[in-house]
Every structure is written in structure tokens, then in C-alpha cells.
N, C-alpha and C positions, 0 to 999 in steps of 0.2 A: 590657476586652472590649466594654463598652457603646459605647465610642468608635468601634469598627469595625463595629458592628451595621448602621448605615445604609448604608455603602458595600457591605458584603457583600450586603445585601438588594437593592440596586440592581443589582449584578452578576448575581445569580441571576435576577432578573426579566428582565434583558436577554438572558441565555442562553435562558431559556424562550421569550421572544418570538421570538428568532432561530430556535429549533427549530420553533416553530409556523409561522413564516413559510416556512421551507424545506419543511415538510411539506405545507402547503396551497397553495403557489404552483404555478401551471401548470408542468408538466414540459416541457422542450424535447425535441424528438425527437433521438434519437441515430442518426445516419446512418452510423455505422461498420459496415462489413460483417463479419458473423461466420457467417451461414448455419447456425446451430445449430438443431436440430430442436425445442427447447423455447423458443427465443427469439422473443418477440412484437414486437420492434422492427422498424422498416421493412425492414431488410436481414437479418432472421432468416428461418428456413425453417419456422416452426411450421405455417402453413397448407399449404405444399407437402407436408410430412410427413403431415398429416392426410388430404390428398387421396390420397397414395400408399397410406395405410392402407386407404382405402375402395376404391381400385382393385384392390389386391392383398389377399390375406388378411392380416389384421392380425397374426396369430400367426406369419406367415412372415417378418416384418421384424425384424431384429435390429440394434440400435444398437451400433456398434463404436467403442470409445474406446481403441484400441491400434494400433500401427503395422501395416502390411500384413504385414510379416514375422511378427509374432506371430499375427495372425488366420489367415493361410493356412498356418500350421505350418511356419515356416522351418526349425525345428530338424530336422524329419524329411524335408525335401525332398531328392530324389536329385540335384539339380543341384549341381555343385561350382563353386567360384569360377572355376576355370580354364575350365570349360565355358561358364560364363556370359560371361566376357570374350570368349571366342571367338565366342559367339553374337552378342553386341552388335557386335563388329567386323565379322562377316560380314553382319549385317542392315544395318549402316550403309553398308558398301561397296556392297551390292546396291542400296540405296536411292539412293545418290549416282550410281550408274551409270544407274539407270532415270530419274533426275530429268532427265537430259539428253535423254531420248527423247520427252518430251511437253511441251506448252506449258501453263504454270500458269494462263494466262488462259482456258483452255477446260476447266475442271474441272467437267464435267457428268456426269450419269448415263451409264452405258456402254451404253444401249440396251435393256436387259432390263427386265422388270417388277420392282417393288420386292421382291416375294416371292421371285423367283428370285435376285436379287442378294444378299440377306441370308441366304439359307438356308445352314446349316452345311455345309461341305464334308466329305465322307466318304472321298474317295479317298486312296490312300496318299501321294500327292505333297503333300497339304495337312497331313499329320500332323507335319511338321517334325521327324521323327526323325533324318533325315540329309540332307546336301546333297552333291551330286557336284561337286567342284571339279576342273577340268581343269588338269592340269600343262602349262603352255605349253612347257616344255622338251622333254618326250617324248611329249606327247599322251595320257598315261594318266590315267584318272580315279581320284581317291582319295576315300574316304568319310570325312567328318569328323562325328563325333557332336556334335550341338548340344543337342538336348533328348531326354530319355528320359521319355516320358509314357505308356508302354504300360500302366501300372497305375493311371492316374489318370483321373478323370472328374468334371468340374465342370459338366456340362450342366444340372444342376438348381439352380445357384447364380448369383446376380447381385450385383455389387459396385457401389454407387452413391456417387459423390462430388459434392458441391456446395461449391466453394471458390473463392477468388480465384486462387490459384496452387497447383497440386498439386506440392508439394515432395517428391517421392518420390526417395529415394536409389537407388544402384545395386542394392542388395540388394532393396529393395521393388520396383523396376522388374522385376528378374528374376522374382520370384514373381508379379507381376501379369501379365507376358507368359505365363508358364507356365499361369496360371489361365485365360487366354483360349484358349491353344492347346489346352487339354484340354476345351474346350466351354463354359467360363464366359462370362458377359456382364459387361462393365465399362462403366458409364455415368458419364461425367465431364462436369460442367458447370463450366468454369473458363476464365478469360481466358488463362492461360498454363499450360504444362506444364513439367516439369523437362526440361532439355536432353537427358538420356539417353533418356527416354521419347519425347520429340518426335522425335528423330533416328531412333530405332528403328522407329517406326510410320510415319515419313515425312510428318510434318505440321509446320506452323508457323503461328503466329497473328500478327496485326497489328492495330493500332488505327486507327480513322478518326475524327478529332476535328474539331469545329467550334467556333467561338467562340459560337455561339448555343445556350445550354443549354436553351432552351424548344422547340427544334425536335424533331420526331418522325420516326422511321424506320418504313417499312412492312415488316412481317415476314410471310413466307409459308412455307407447307409444301408440299413437292412430292409427297407421297404422293397417289395417285389419290383416296383417300377424302376428303382435305382440300384438294386443289389448287383445287377450284372454289368453296371457301368464301371468306368475306370476308378481307381483309387485316387484320392486327393492327398497330396503331400504338402505339409505345412511345417514351418519351423517349430521345433520342440518347445521353444520358449512361449509360443502362443497356444500350445496344446498340451500343457503339462498337468491339467486337472481332469479328474474323471470321478465317476460315482463308484464308491467302494462298498456301498451298502444300499440295498433296494428292497422295497416291499414287492416281491415277485407276484403276489396274488393280484395286485392291481396295476402293475407296471409293465409296459412294453418297451423294450430296448429298440431304439430307432437308429443308433449310430455307435460306432466303435472307434477307438484309437488302437492301431496295431492289432485289430481283430479280437482283442481280449479285454480292453478297458472301455466300458461304456461311457460315452460323453453326451449322448442325446437320448432322452427317454420321454415317454408319454405315461402319465400317471392318472388313472381314472379316480374320480372322487365325486360321490353324489351324482348329479346330473351333468357335471362338467369334467374338464380335463386340465391337468397341469402338463405343459410342455416345458421340459427343463434341459438346458444345455450348459455344460460346465466350462466352455471355452468362449468367453465373450470377445476375445481378440479376433476370433474368426469372423466376426461381423463388423470389424473395424475397416477403415478406408485402406489400410495397408494390405489387407487380404482382398478387399473388393476390387482393387485395381488390377489384380491378377485374373487372367481368364478362368483358371480353375477355381479361384476363390469366388468370383462372381457367380459361377455356375453352382458351386456348393451352397452359397447363401440362398440363391433362388430355389434350390431343391429343398433346403430346410424350411424356407417360407412356404413352399408348396404343401408341406404337411399341415400347416395351420388352416383353420376354417376361414371363410370369408364372410364375417358377420356384417351387420349393418353399421356397427360402430366399433372401431379399434382405438384403444387408448395407448398412446406412446408415452411412456413415463420419462420425464426430465427432472424429477425430484430426487430420486435415489441414485444419483451419480456420484462417482468418487469425489471426495473432498468437499461435496456440497453440505455435508453434515456440519462442517466447521461454521458456516454462516447461515445455516438453515433457520435457526432460531435466534439470530442475533438481534439486538435492539434496533440497529440501523435498518435491517430488513423490514421490521414492523413500521418504522417511521416512514420509509419510502413507499409502503403499501397504502398509506392513508394520505389522501390528497392534501388536507390541511397541514398535516405534519410534514409532508414532503416539501411543500412550498415554504413552510417555516424554516426547514433545514437549509433550503437553497438561499433564502434571504439571510440567514445567519452566516452562511459561508461568504455571501457577497459582502456583508457588512464587515467581516473579518478582513477580507481582501482589501476593501476600501480603507479601512483603518490602518492596515499595514502600509498601503501606498502613501497615505497622507502623513502618518506619523514617522515614516522612514526618513523624512527630511531632517537635516541636522538642526537641532534647536539649542539656543544658548541665551543667556541673559543679555539685555542690551548693553553695549559697550559705552560707558560714559565718555563725554567729550572732555578731555583734559586740556585746559588752556596752558600754553607754554609760559614758563617763568619770565617775567618782564625784567629788563635791565634797568634797575632803579638808580644807577650811579649818577646819571645826569640829573635825575630828579633830586637826589640828595645834594649834589653840588649847587643846584639852583636854589634849593631851600636854604642852605647855609649862606649863600651869597645874598639872598633877600634879607636874611636875618642880620647880617653885618651891615647891609645897606640901610636898613631901617634904623639901626642903632647909630650909624654915622661914626663908628670907631675905626677910622682908616688906619691909624697907627698900629692898633692890635693886629689887624689883618696883615699889615706890612711886616710886622715882626714874625708872624707865622710863616710868611713867605720866605723871610731871611733865614729862619731856622731850618726850613726844608732845603734851602739853597746850600747852607753849610753842611747839612747831612749828605747831600749829593756829592759835594767836593770830597768829603771824607771816604765815602763808599766807592765812588767811581774813579776818582783821581788819586785816592790814597794820600790825601793831604791832611795836615794837622788841623785841629779845630780852627774855626774862623778867627782871623787876626786882622786888625785894621792897621797894617804896616806896609811900606812900599815893597819890602823884600817878599812879603807874602803875595802882593799883587803880581810881582814878576814870576813867582813860582806857579801861580794859577794860570797866567798867560802861557808859560812854558808847557805846563802839563796839558792844557786844553787846546794848545796850538791856535790860540786866538790873539788878536792884537791887544797890546797893553793898554791902549786908549779905551777900548770897550770894557776891559776889566776895571780900569780905574773909574769909569763912569758908573758902573754898578756899585762899586764900593763907596763912591761919593754919596749916592742915594742912600746906602745903608747907614753911613755916618749921620746923614741928615735925619733919618728916621729915629735913630737911637739918641740923638742929642736934643730933639725938639719934643715938646709935650704933645703936640698934635701936628698933623700934616694935612695938606690939601688933597683932594681926590686925584688931581692931576699928577701929584708926586707918586701916589700909589699905582696909578695906571702906567707911569713911566717905568717904575721899578718892575712891575709885572711883565711889561713888554720886553725889557732888556734881559731879564732872567730867562724868559721863554726862548728868546733868540739864542741865548747861551746854551740852553738844552738842545735846541735844534742843531746847532753847529757841532756839538759833541757827538751827535748821532746816536 
């Protein structure tokens, strides 16, 4: 473990250094649009929401984080799907027929004062309860019920959207139109609208792009209260969308880009009004921190009514459609499933912590091999001792002695002659008397049928002394 201590210490220090570097280094600005009311990034709407809270009563603003269908009580709405489809088809047909009767390049105010044009209509024809369709074959009129709003009143409510693209589906569009028809106010700041909503209210948007990102456009308001005021200049990348097609019969233009491209309009429908703005970036923090930007936002908000309840949408923001209907979102919305999810994650973490330890089979204890040489010699000695055959054991000792002389001293085989004794004494560098004593015992062993134990011990002692002196 000590061998790994230095590398582990270095790795830990590098990780700590990296974390400190990431924490203290200057953060780069995130220019992704999200328009959320708590977001303080350049393209968030924190400052605009705070301004709205000061202009209106703060307690009357409700943040909505659910689809239009859920917020406006889609389950209890009296409109059926078949009625809605008929309404959309009728409105689209009427709009396409009227679109051929006016020139889109002359989309200006229709001559009245702003107050007169945006005032809610109260006559029966504007209630949208029925339309008279003329039967071309027999000339008789038939009543087709499109909206049944006799028991609804949203005149004290306002729905406000700030997003890049209002992706409202057919059901949300139906309820939003019904909300306006019954007196509600819908304010939308978006570059594009869903096709169904755009076709129904008779508008479309387009973009005006240049290669010069540093250029600015002049933004003006047409309301008499602000028309004589200064122009507002904003970067063209934040003001590149405008309305290129309008229903002039029901639309009042409230603001222009470069005095020719409308970007802020009020569209009357039923008893309510749509306020539409094609540049949501003008309501972002990047614009609001500028003096002219804050003033422009305040003047745009001044056009809006001050109802008892204002809904600020947080559902239809950019990129939220990716996880709006995700299974995890549903799990986290239910208390039991949410706690089950948290417990599962905790169990996985504990399992990883416990099982991450190194596991292996137990290592068996292996006993070292014993040296059995002494045991073997002891066993053989006891065997010879029990048999009492001392002469046989002495002969084996003599045979080993003769083999030693041949291999170590390079002498001929064992001979019982005096010349051989002298040769052994000369080669071994030992006294001739000691050599002759050994050979006398050898002669005694070989010439007698049996020997005494003392003779065997004396022979063993003298041969061992000879080995020791040879070294």
C-alpha cells in the first residue's frame, strides 16, 4: 500500500486543483434563450418579471408550469373536439377569403384612436356563439354552433407568454381562443407561433437578417402617449422578426421596426384581445439592464390591462418540450413514485460503495515442505539397530569410503596394501598412522563373520574424522 501512496496523493491534489480552478475561473456567459422568470442569464426574464410585479399587483401574478389545457380547465370545458375542428376550419376559411381583399404591405391602423380600436366588443355579433353560413344551392342560411361561451367570463384574467416559439397543440389552441373570446387577454412575445394558432388569428411572422451582427434597428411605438418619444435602438440580432401578414380588420399595430416592419400588435377577438410581439429577446435581461431597454419594456407592459389575475407561463419555454412529457417528470410529480426513485438511487449508490471493494477467494495456507532427510536416516538407523547386523552396516560405510577416495582424491579402487595406504595418506595430507588405523578396521570387518558394536562405532568415527580433515 505504501508504494501507491505517492501516486494517489498526486491524483487527489490534481483533482482538488481542477475543482478550485473550475470554481474560481471567470464564468462565460450563456446566450441560450430560456426566458424563465428566475433566470438571471442574458436571455432570461428575471428583470422583466420583476418589472411586471411592480407594474401590476404582485399577488395577482401566478407562475404557471403546466400546459394551457390544464391551467384553463380543459377537463370541464364545454367545447367538444368536433366543435373545435369545425371552428378552426371556419376561421381558417374566413381568414383565407379575407386575405385576398387587402394588401399586406399596407398593414396600418384603421383610422380610429387606439382606445377605440382595442376596446372589447359587446354586441351579439362579436360573441362568436354562432355563424350564419349561406347555402349556395338554395340560398337558405344555416346556423352552425362554433363556441358556447354564454356561461364563461375571463375578462379579469390575462395569460402572458415569453418564448421563442409558442408550440401550442390543437387542444391548447382551442382553449386559448375560447379564453380570449370570453374576455380574457393573451399577451405573447414569440418569434413564431404554432401553425394552428397563427392560421386561426390570421397572422404570420418573418425574419429580416443581415450579415452585420453589430448593426442596430430603430424600434418605435405608435400609441399617442409614446409616439413622440425617442426611438429605441437595439441590436438587429434581437429584433430580426416581424409580422409580415396581418388581419387588418381586427388588428392595431402598436410598434414598428425601422418604421416599416410591425413587431407589436393588438388583435381583437370576441370580447378579448391578443397582444403579440415578435421579439422576445427585447424582454430578456440583456435588454432590461439598459436604460432604454427597461423604458421600452415598461411602455410595452403599459399597453396591457391590469386584471385581477395574470398568468405568467413557464411551460412553453425553449427546450422544455424535450422533457415536458418524459417518464421521469411523471415519476417526480407523484410523491410515492418520487420517494421510490430516490430510494432506488440511494440503494444503487450503497451497492456501488460496498461492492467496489476488491473481492477474491480465500488464499489457502500452504505448509512448507519438511526436510525429511534426518527422519529417513533415523528410520534406517533404527532398522539396522533392531536387526543387529553391524557388519552389513560397516560394509556400506566402507563402500561409501572407497567411492569417496575414487571421486575426490582420484585414487584407484580400495586396496588392502601398504603402498595404497601411503598413497591415501599422501593425497589426503593426513598421517599414515590414522590411515593405517582405518584400514585395520576395514580388514577386521571383512575377515570376521560378525563384529561388535564398538568396532562399528570406532570405524564410523575414524572415517568421519577423515572426511572433516579433507574439508
